VORO-709190 format. One record per residue (C-alpha): x, y, z. Coordinates in steps of 0.1 Angstrom, whole numbers, plus 5000, padded with zeros to 4 digits. Each point is the difference from the previous one (the first is absolute). Layout:
N
XYZ/...
END
This chain:
977
412543135322/501949675007/499049664986/499049905035/497650295002/498649924966/499449645012/498350135031/497850244980/499149714977/498749815030/497950305010/502350095028/498549755024/503449895012/502550264988/502749885023/499649644988/500250114964/503550145007/501349665009/498149824973/501850204974/503449965016/500449654986/501250134967/499250274975/499649754972/497749785020/497950305011/499550134965/499149654988/496450055010/499550354986/499950114963/502750244989/498950354989/501650234975/502150295013/498150315010/499650294977/501750335010/498350205026/496950184987/499749764971/497449724995/500349725024/498749714979/501049675016/501049724976/499949665016/502549764986/500349635009/501949694987/503450074984/499450385001/498950005036/503149795010/502350234981/498450315017/500649855034/503649924991/500550354988/498550155032/502249795022/503150094981/499150375000/499450025038/502949795011/502950165018/502749804981/500249834967/497349745000/498249814973/496749825008/497949734983/496549955013/497349744992/497450104975/497449855023/499949755028/501449674986/501150184968/503850075000/501550124967/502149694994/499949635011/503550045013/501250275024/503350044983/498450034966/498050305013/503150165015/501949994967/497650264987/501550265024/502950234990/503449865010/498649655008/500749694979/499549635007/502149695003/498549684986/500349645010/501049854967/498449655004/496650155010/500250334982/498550165032/501150345012/501649915034/502050315009/500450374993/502850244993/499650375010/502450254984/502449724992/500049845035/498349665002/499349725023/501350065035/500450384994/496250035003/498049945032/496549864997/497650065028/496449885006/498050275018/503350155012/501449665012/503049804987/499249684982/502049695008/501549804971/501649665004/502250054969/502950165019/499650324980/498450325013/497950044969/496649864995/498849764973/497050194987/498549694984/499249905036/497950325006/496449964990/498950324982/496249954998/499250175033/502950255003/498650345007/503150204988/503750014997/502250295010/503650034987/502150235021/503050114979/501150235028/499849875035/497350065026/502149975032/497049895020/499549704977/503549894990/503450124987/501349664992/499750014962/502350184976/497649924971/496550055014/497749905028/496949834988/496949995022/497249764991/496750115015/497249755005/496450115005/498550015035/496349965009/499750375012/501350134967/496549934985/497549955028/497149774994/499749674982/502449964971/500549694979/502449964971/500649684981/502049914969/500549694979/502149944970/501749754978/503550054984/502049824973/503650034991/500749924964/502749755008/498049815028/497049994977/497349955027/497750235021/500650025037/497750185025/500450285025/497550165023/499650225030/497350115025/500050305024/497350075026/500150315022/497450135024/499650235030/497749965030/499050165032/499450344985/503249974980/502249955030/501049654992/501149864966/501249684984/501649944966/500849664987/501549914966/501349694984/501649944966/501149704979/502350064971/501649764976/502350064971/501349734977/502950094978/502149814975/503350184994/503049924978/503550085008/503449984983/503050075022/503750025004/501049955036/503150225002/502450164976/503549925014/503150214992/503149794997/503349994982/500149774970/503049834985/500850074963/499449634992/496350045011/499450274974/498449924967/502449904972/502849925024/502949794988/499549785030/496249975001/500149725026/502450185023/502249694999/503350175003/501749985034/499050305022/497650134974/497450075027/502450115027/499150325018/503050184985/498749944965/496550125007/500150364989/496850064980/497150155020/496549874992/496649945015/498449654996/496549885011/500249775030/496749834993/497450024973/496449874999/496350064996/496949895019/496350035001/498450095033/496449935010/499050215030/496949985021/499850305023/497249975026/499450265026/497550035029/499550345017/497950085030/499450315021/498150095031/499750365013/498050105031/499550365011/498450125032/499350365011/498949985036/500250385003/500250294975/503650055009/501249644998/500349764971/501449645002/500949804969/501049645000/500949824967/501549684988/501449954965/500849654987/501449874968/501149664988/501649944966/501149684985/502050004968/500349664983/502549954971/500449724975/503250084982/501449804970/503250094982/503649934991/503450135010/503549964986/503150085021/503250134985/503550015016/502450264987/503049774998/498249764978/498850254974/501550004965/499650184967/499050315019/498950314982/500050345019/498650334989/501950335004/498850025037/501149655009/496549865001/499849654986/498249954967/500749634993/501949705015/500049625003/500549785030/501249664988/500149685021/498650135034/496650154991/496749885015/496350064993/497850035031/496249994999/498550145031/496749995019/499050195031/496649965017/498450145031/499950355015/500050225030/497550145024/500250355014/497750105028/499750335019/497850125028/500050355015/497950105030/499850375010/498350215027/499650374997/498650255026/499450364992/499050245028/499050364996/501350125033/499050374994/498850214971/503750044991/501749685011/499649664985/501949695013/500449684980/501449665010/500649724976/501349655004/500349724975/501549654996/500749854966/501449664992/501049854967/500949644993/501149804970/498749644998/498450005035/499549655015/502249704999/499149884965/498850304982/501650134968/503349914983/501349884967/501449684985/502350014970/501649754976/502850024975/500449734974/502049984968/503049874982/503450134990/503849974996/500849744973/496550004986/500350374991/501150144966/503650145004/498750324982/497250055025/500050375011/498250335002/499650294976/499050365009/498450174970/498650335011/498950255027/498349895032/497050214992/499049794969/502249694998/500749685020/503249794998/499849684981/501549655007/501649834970/500949634994/497749905029/498449675006/501649655003/502849994975/498950344987/496649874988/497450255009/497349744998/501749825029/500050315022/497749865027/499549624995/498249865030/501949674996/503450175004/499450195033/502249945030/499850145035/501950315010/499450235030/496950015022/498650275022/497550085027/499550335017/497650165025/500850345016/498450075034/500650365007/498250235025/499950385005/498450135032/499450375002/498750175032/499450374999/498750265025/499450374993/498950285022/499450364988/498250325008/498950284978/499350365010/498050234976/499350365006/499250254973/502649964972/502549805021/500249625003/502549825022/500349625000/502549805022/500449655012/502049684996/499949644990/501749675007/500449734974/501449655006/500749784970/501249645002/500849814968/500949634999/501049794970/500049625001/500649864965/499249634998/501649804973/502849754998/502050205024/503749895002/499149644989/500550064963/497249774992/499550184967/503049814986/498949665012/499449874964/501850274979/501749914968/497349904975/500549635005/500949814968/499250314980/502950195016/502649734991/502650145023/499949675019/502049854972/503050205010/499450025038/498949645004/496950115020/496550054986/498750345011/496250034999/497349774987/497949974969/496550155004/497049814988/498250164969/496849975020/501250295023/499450244971/496450104994/500350254971/501950284984/500050384998/500550144965/502850264998/499250104964/499050324983/498950295022/501249855032/501350355006/498050244977/501950264981/503449825005/502149844973/502049695007/498949645003/499849755029/500249625000/496649844991/498649925035/500649915036/498649715021/497250025024/500349805032/499550045037/502950095023/498249805028/499749694977/503750034992/500950005036/497749715007/501549804972/503550045015/498849925035/498449684986/503549874993/500549955037/502650075027/503450014984/501649965034/498249665004/500549864965/502250094971/498350224975/501950074968/500050364992/499850135036/502750255009/501949805026/502550205019/498250334991/496749975018/500749775030/496850105020/497549914973/497849715011/497549984972/497850305009/500450364987/499250135035/500250375007/502550165024/501350345009/503450144991/501050185033/502050254980/496850134984/498250065033/499350365008/498650175031/500050384997/498550235026/499650374995/498650255024/499450374991/498950295022/498850324984/499050345013/498650274977/498850365001/498250184972/498650364998/497950144973/499350374995/497550174976/500750374994/500450244971/502950154980/499150324980/496449925005/500249654986/499549685021/503349845011/500149665017/503149905020/500549655014/503149905020/500849695019/502749785014/500249635007/502649825021/500449624994/502249765020/500449644989/501549705019/500849694979/500949645010/500849754972/500649635007/501049714979/502349694997/503449994984/501149694980/503449984984/501049784970/502049695011/500549834966/498949994964/499649734974/498949974964/496949804992/501149684982/497050024976/500350364991/503350195000/498150335001/498649925035/501850015033/499249905036/501150225029/500149855035/499450265027/501050015036/497849995031/497850315006/501350275023/497650275012/500750374994/498250315011/500850364990/498550325013/499750354986/498350325009/499650354984/498050315002/499250294978/498250345001/497750044970/498750364994/497450104973/498750334987/497150064977/499050344986/497150094977/499250354986/496750064982/501150264975/496450004987/497049795007/501149774972/503850025001/501949855029/503849985006/501649745023/503449955016/500949705021/503249895017/500549695022/502349735011/498849644998/501549655005/499549654987/501249705021/501749714983/497849704992/499849765029/501349714979/503350174994/500750055037/500949645007/503449965018/501549694983/501649904967/498149734981/501849744978/497849794977/500349625004/499549924963/501850264978/501149974964/503749964991/501550334990/497150195017/500849985037/498250275020/499150115035/497950285013/499450175033/498150285016/501150285022/498150105032/502250315004/498650174969/498950365005/496750114985/499950204967/499650385007/498650254976/499750385000/497050084978/498950324983/496950074980/498950314981/496649994983/497450214983/496449894997/497450174978/496449915007/498750174969/496449874999/497749765017/501549655004/503150104980/503550105008/503650024987/503049955023/503850014998/502149865028/503850015002/501749785025/503549925012/501149725024/503549985014/500349645013/502849865021/500949665015/498949814969/500049635007/501949814973/501149644996/503750015004/501649714980/503449845005/501849694988/501549825031/500649675016/498049885030/501649825029/498949675015/499549985038/503749915003/501050344985/501349874966/498250084967/497749734987/501449834969/498450014965/500349634987/499950124964/503250205004/501749855031/500450365012/498150205027/496550064987/499350364989/496450125007/498250304988/498850155033/497350265000/499350205032/497950315005/501850325010/499250375002/501350164968/500350344985/497650304998/497950104969/497650284989/496849934982/498150284983/497050034978/496850174990/496449885001/497550154976/496349925005/496850104981/496449935009/497350144977/496349944998/498350134969/497150195017/496949795004/500749794969/501049705020/503449994984/503350055018/503649905004/502849985024/503650004988/503450025017/503649964993/503049965023/503650074989/502849895024/503849985000/502949975024/503650095004/500849635005/498849834968/501249654990/503049984977/499949674982/503750044989/501250045036/501849675008/500850075036/498549785027/498850315019/497750144974/497050175015/496850154985/496650105013/497449734992/496350054990/500350334981/497950014968/498150264981/496349915000/496750134986/496349925005/496950104981/496449925008/497250114977/496449955012/496350054994/497650025030/496450094994/496549864997/501049715023/502649894975/503850015007/502949914978/503750045006/503249934981/503350015018/503550014986/502949955023/503650044988/503349945019/503450044985/503049785005/501449995036/502649835021/498149765022/502849865022/503649875002/500449635002/498849764973/498849655008/502849745000/502550274989/502749915025/503649994990/499750314978/503050224997/498550355005/497949985032/496249954999/498750024965/496950234994/496549924990/498250254978/496350004993/499150084964/497550274991/496349905000/496650144993/496749845009/496650094989/496949925021/496350064994/497050005024/496350094996/496949975021/496350084997/497450085027/497149774992/498250155030/501150235029/501049695019/501349764973/503050064978/501549764974/503750044991/502749874977/503850035003/502849914975/503650015012/503150014978/498150044968/503350044980/501449675014/503050175015/502949795014/502350055029/503749964992/503450075016/503650014988/503550015015/502850244996/499550024962/496750024981/500549664983/500549825033/496449875005/499449895036/496349924997/496950084981/496549925011/496849984980/497250045025/497250064976/496750185001/497349975026/496350074996/497550055028/496250044999/497750035029/497450205019/499850215032/497150065022/499850275027/497250115023/
END
């Protein structure tokens, strides 16, 4: 008997045809309203039915869906309406075999998933079978924007369903929301909670309400839900922005006979023959984040006849993330380093930077708004007893900072430097990136650590304002038909998807306003040699407090930081500089005359035409799938085969701006100003098509032991934001770190041939053991090709670097299709419930490897490796009985290569330097108690072990960043009726 028939019987068969369509919304949403039952006893035995609810009921539904699926599918279902297992969708997904999460370091929130080593854009996220729009320019979804309170279920398709999608090499994730016909009658669910993060130190609220009802003899239904969620987080970060590989001269090395490199030609390129990696920038900050999200949903269902069901729904979310960020940063130039100590790998352990060092104290305030709305209409018609026709259309639009004045940030950079610094000022690296942070030495004015951040010695440096206004508009239409007769099911159809992504980054554009008052004023003291004051002194009244960087800033890490950083408003900093007036109307000492000619006393926003994007993608798809149920040697055998043909047309538009000239900032020799040419429009087009077959086979060797074999071809399209057609040159680069980057609209999609072989043993009620081997042969990897080259001016001659008098050499990064690779692995999963004791557990482990691992000793610029691969393991132990639930979850993920390309790591010798994520394990706890059948109180504690998130470069002691995101505790109540 099918689930639809069961639903019809449960409703006394009054509208059997209607029940078919009610159940069609999703398996997880259907089972949401019915308690799970234990597996039946063998024929002839006792048929005692054990009703299980809560955690055990959810696990039983997940098991049933996995067992009945044609391909390799994992499912998570809500324990009850308004009661999803975790407060974050990604946090729930990481409990599944082969699935791990990616965190946002500043917030500590799970924002993305990796499936079998493939993260981000390799996974497609759907809502009720529809693509979600995202204004980030990526194809992946930020799961912190998906409210989980009223999710009915999640299905993770590790092998493709050609009728749904074949556009994901990792997995296709389908989020199913409840519909009014899933549970006819009046249903009300409400929740309210308060949460506190140990760094933020105060309680913030969250709440949700869902009302669903059916009318007119259950032929019309309406469901409305709304949620408000707020998370406040205080996180601490220590960072190194880029480990740069360069050649050092012998005089720069510790204990040199010429420690000042004073000999003629000592620093000449011919004398630089010692390879080493140095940190481009070092710093720390504290970030205070307020994450506020509003979610709303409306679903209408109407069944005018037993054979016709119409569903209209609208999903809305609006998230605002505000940041108050206070920290410091110190910039290092390779040619200025002395007393350098290198380890056996060439990684720097210690150095000084005499005479040209600075200390910057930074503040950034503001935030961004992300808004998404998706409207969908679905019509299902039972044309005959065998034929069902379905039509579905949707429109989704995402925006960042909608409206003319919504969102955006303001930043300030103040400090002192140069002659005020101790000549022995430098940095020391004392240990591994997993437990040690680098340390500054001889810091503070004149090397006095008590004069590290004196408010009466702060001069202006760079300024910033930014507000991105991006849009992503996705329109989708799908038409399909399904024929069922006896043990044969045939489904065919097609869909059309149109995606338009635009990017409009507002900032200082090509004006270079950021350097209007750069140079630290009298506390930079370069004006004594240049004859021009650069920057102005800032009033001590600008600064309103300090942030202590003392002990336990990063728990579990050795190494010390300077004592504190200053608290001030980036907006107040800009206002103080604007109050000086219009430097074009009156002379203002400290203004960068000749460098910022268009500044008129206001830090107004403008658009850099080179950063504009308009990318349009149209995809047509046709699919055919056939499913047969038969027997082999008297045992049930299920065969599912399908094919999907996809054809994509792409148009990518932008504006090209070439460098005309370059100059050094008179107040800071580490800053440069690049003047760009007028904008020239460019449009590039591309198209491609692929045939994507898939086969799933399942043999039930016994009632409890199943074998699976699956083979398929899938693709993943490149991220939209790498398809831009132009090369972008920054207008305010650092000396010695010139870079440019560009996209490539002619990129081909990644292609993968996938194979799965699995055994599943359902050895008792609500328990199973499975082993799944998988292989993925992937081609057309998109990699960041890096080259060192000159860039021509509009006249056709290379732009000149004023620091050398020679053609400027840029590190140019552009995306290209690279080599092939094979990923292979095994997933082992166990779910066990200890009879009717209430105790149970789920555990899984995933082991992966590749024929293209990263070789840290490979110094070629064409190095390639598969990113995202990490061994992982999850364990959940629970108790669920007498209305009481408790659960402990442990999630482990080993070290993995995140990406190529470190921040500010331009000018490195060996191509794009890697970023590795260190191993991590997080422990979470949750519990709840049913006070009555309708009222439940709950408590949740996340990151009980106070785990950190950290990354490193090519070598383990090259810390890139470490975040302390703290623990979060939530308590609240749920009511359902």
